Structures are given as structure tokens and as C-alpha cells.
N, C-alpha and C positions, 0 to 999 in steps of 0.2 A: 492895538487897533483892531477894529472889527473887519469882517469880510467885506462890508460895504466899501470901506476905504480902499482895500486892496483891489476890489473890482473896478472902482472908479480910476485908480492909478493904472490898472491894466488897459482900460479903454483909452485913457490919455496916452499911454505908451503906443498903442496901435495907431492912434491918430498921428502921433509924432513920427512913427515909422512910415506911414503913408505919405506924410509931408516930405520926408527925406527922399523917399522913392520917387515922388513926382518931381522933386528938384534935381535929382542926379541921373535918372534914367531917361535918355532922350527919346526912346521909343514911345513913352507915354505922351509927350508933347503937350503937357497941360500946365504951363507956368502959373496961371491964375489959381490953380487948385492948391498950390503950395501955401498961399496965404490963407486959404479957407481951412485946410487941414491943420496947418500950424496954429491958427487961432483957436480951432477946436481943441487941439491938444493942450494949449495953455489954459483954456477954459476948464477942461476936465481936471487938469492937475491942480488948478486953483480951487476947484470944487472939492477935490480930495483933501487938500489942506484945510479948507474950512470945516469939512465934516470931521476930520481928525481932531481939529481943535475943539469942536463942539462936543466930541465924545470924551474929552479929558475932563476929569473932575477938577472943579475950581479950588483954589487955595482956601477960600472962605469956608467951604463945606468940610474940608479936611481938618480945620482947626477946631471945629465945634465938638464938644464932648458928646459921647453917647451914640 
């Protein structure tokens, strides 16, 4: 995997961490933000998966000679 995928995974991890912090730290008092940050984390992790799959060579190209 390239650095792009790792960067997108890192951003998704930060968003997930912020969602957890907003959910469990009462001082922040931002319950609606949990859904936003959690959805953003899911979006970034799905994007990382899509980019990772797009970077993999396909089976068709591997079987061709030359």
C-alpha cells in the first residue's frame, strides 16, 4: 500500500478518536458531534479501502505474458 492509503487511514483514525472523545468525555458536552465525527471516520476508512483496492493490480493483468 502506498503512503496515500496510510494517510487516509490516519485521518480516519483521528476522526474516530475524536468521535470517541466526544462520546465519553462529559466536559465536551457535544452529543451531536459524535454522529458527525463517527460518520466522517467511516467515510475516510471506506475511502482508504477503495483507494487500497484501486492500487492493487488486477488478476487479468497478472496473467498476461510479457
